[in-house]
C-alpha positions, -999 to 999 in steps of 0.1 A, spaced: 102 120 140 74 135 119 40 121 123 16 123 94 -17 104 91 -9 83 122 24 71 107 59 79 121 80 90 91 118 84 92 138 116 97 170 106 79 154 100 45 143 125 18 108 139 21 97 121 -11 108 87 2 95 93 37 60 101 24 59 67 7 57 51 42 21 62 43 -2 35 29 -17 48 -3 11 72 -11 35 61 -38 63 80 -55 42 99 -80 17 112 -54 45 121 -30 62 141 -58 29 158 -66 22 168 -30 58 182 -25 56 201 -57 22 216 -48 34 226 -13 67 240 -27 91 217 -9 122 203 -25 120 165 -29 155 159 -17 152 177 17 154 155 47 124 152 70 142 165 100 149 197 81 112 204 75 95 230 97 62 224 115 45 248 91 57 227 61 45 195 78 11 211 83 9 220 46 17 184 37 -10 172 62 -35 196 46 -27 184 11 -30 147 21 -66 154 35 -78 153 -1 -67 117 -6 -80 84 7 -50 70 27 -41 47 56 -70 32 75 -97 45 52 -80 30 22 -73 -3 39 -110 -5 49 -122 4 14 -100 -24 -2 -112 -49 24 -149 -40 16 -143 -43 -21 -128 -78 -16 -157 -88 7 -183 -75 -18 -167 -97 -45 -168 -127 -23 -204 -121 -13 -218 -118 -48 -199 -149 -57 -179 -135 -86 -149 -154 -100 -125 -129 -85 -142 -133 -51 -139 -171 -51 -102 -168 -60 -98 -145 -30 -116 -170 -8 -94 -199 -20 -62 -177 -16 -53 -183 -53 -40 -157 -78 -68 -134 -88 -55 -118 -120 -53 -147 -144 -18 -160 -135 -10 -197 -140 -11 -220 -110 3 -253 -123 37 -240 -116 47 -208 -98 21 -189 -77 41 -200 -46 37 -166 -29 -1 -169 -30 -5 -206 -26 22 -212 0 51 -237 1 44 -271 -16 39 -299 9 51 -334 -2 25 -361 -1 37 -397 5 34 -421 -25 20 -394 -48 41 -405 -78 28 -435 -96 
C-alpha cells in the first residue's frame, strides 16, 4: 500500500483515482500531477515504482493538502465567526451558508425534523 502525505492509497485502483483519496486533491489536480510526472493515469498503484511515488510526493509538496488544508479551512470559518459576519453566524447555527432555502429542504445541514406535540392548530 502506497503512503503519500500520511494517507494510505489503495493499490488496486488507478493512480488518478487513488490520488483523490488525499484531502485537497481532486480529479483535475491528480491528472495534472500525473501528467507532469509522466505517469499514465490508468496505471494501478501497485505497479508504480518507489521512484515514481517519490516524484509524486515531490510534486505534491507544492500544494496545500491534508492537515494543513483542513487547518486553514477551520481557521477561515473561525475568523468568519469571530468577526460576526453573516456567513459566520450561519456556520455557528449550523444552517446553510450559501443562500439556500431552509423552509423546506436543508435536511443535511439542519438534521432530521423532530415532531412537536400539538404544533398544528
